[in-house]
Residue, then its C-alpha position, 0 to 999 in steps of 0.5 A: m170642593r165646590t161644596a167645601r168652598r161654599a161651606w167655609s166661605a159662609m163664616p160671618g165677618d165677626a165670627s171668632h171660629h167657624l164649624v163645618l158639619q157634613d150632612d151625614v152626621r148627627g150630634t150629641a145632646h147639648l152639641g152647641q154647649h159642648v162646642t162652646g166649651a171646647v173652643a174656650a179650652m182650645p181657642d187657637s187649635p183646629l178641632c175635629f169632633f169625629t174620627e172613624w173607629g178603624s183609623k190610627t187616630a181612633q187608637a190615639v183616642r182610646m189611649a187618650a181616654l185611658c190617660g184622662n185627656a180631653w183631646a188626642e193628636i190626629v196622627d193619620h196623614l189623611h183624616t176625615s172632615q165630618a166635623v171640623l172647627l177652625p179659628a177665624a184667622l185660619v179659615r181666612q187663610l184656607q179660603a185664600h188657599m182654596a182660591t189660589p189658581g191651580v189649587a183644587d181646580d177639579d171639584a172632584v178633589a176631596d176637601a179633607d185631603l186639601l184641608f189637612g194638607f193645608l194644616r200640615e203645610r203650616g205646621t198646625t196640628p189638628l186635634v180630635s175630641v175625646p169623646n167625639l161629639v158627632e156620629h157618622i150616619e151610614l148612608p149610601s155614599l156617592l163615592g162608594n165609601d160605604i162599600l170600599r171602607g165599610p161602616r165608619h162610626s166613631p170610636c166613642f160617641d155618646p148621644s146623651l153626653p152630659t155637659h161638662d167643663w172641657d180642659s186643654g189636656v192633649w194626648r200626644p203619642a210619645a213614641v209608640l202607637p199600637q193599632f190593628s190595621t184594617r188593610d191586612a188584619r194585622s197589628y202594628c206598632h207605629l213608631r214616631e221618628t225624628g221629624g214626625g214620620w213613622t215606621s211600623p213593625q208588627t206588634v209581635d216583633w216590637l214586643r219580642e224586642r222587649g223580651l216577650a216571645l211569641p210562644e209566651l204571648v200565644e199561651r197567654f192569649r189562648s188561656r184567656l180566650g178559653a176562659l170566656p163563657a162564649a169561647a166556642r161560639i167566638r171561635a166559630v165566628i172568627a179565626e183565632t189568628m185575627l183574634f190574636e192580632l186584636w188581643v196583642t194590640a190591646y196588650a201592647a197598648g198596656v205596655v205603652l201606657r206603662e212605659h211612656h205614660g206612667l199608667d200602672p195596671d190598677t189605674a188603667g183597669g179602673r179607667l177602662r170601666a169609665p164611660v168614655a174609655d169603656r166605649a172607646w175600647a169596646s169599639l176596637v173590635p167592630g172598628a177593626l172588623r168593619k170590612i170583615l163581619p156584619l155590624p150585628v155580629s161584630h157588636w156581639l163579638a165586641e161584647e163577648l170580648r170586652a173582658l178579654v180586651r180589658d184583661a189584655v190592656s191590664a196584663g200589658g201594663s203589668t209586664r216588666 
């Protein structure tokens, strides 16, 4: 918190916005131009330029990429603060909040916890850019997060992102957000409740309620997996149980995109091959397995499973 106070108080008096970057990030090419364009498109919103690839928000980014949106709503209760930009008026309110007696007197309080709690209390919804504009650099963590959480990369960082016009399109979860949980290696469908809360049944149970029985899903999964050229090597690296949970996450995403966002399977299939969406969905596997497999293995696995993931999203979108 001591460092965060100094960083947020460094805003010049005539600034319209203030960007705080942590020291363990690297930016994309033309970062300044991208940030300026992002501010012009979303001048009144708190903006984040990074989320980590295993989070619930990362899955929102993947869905946003398929829907062609430049922004996704941050849906995690606690989010990372590697790269955050706030309008000046909000920065001044944050400074006053941090100076209030009894608020974060302990310097060990995580700045992200205070920051995003502050935004929630004001009913302000922070957004994350699609694609992300910074990448997290893996260094030994003073808090041990590199061991406790595993590698924390962006779901869709392009180090040479060309300049382009940023728009104001925001992907907001309609009612359902499928996600592979890194806590217990299962797939869940997070259902938004009235009032903003979430319930999280397992994805197979959510699909069963839609008439998709588990035996049918397993048969489809095994058929698609068995058709891959590297199927035997894949099975030697990771259990089918976990592969199925990853596959069913992508399958349920296709169902949600069709039912709630009107995205037909042909359109989804085409967008899956666009650079931003391709990067985002290719990160599903290593992001989900960050605590289980070494990065070189998970990246190899992601490449071998690329066709399986694409097929799952398209197949889910074809389900009636």
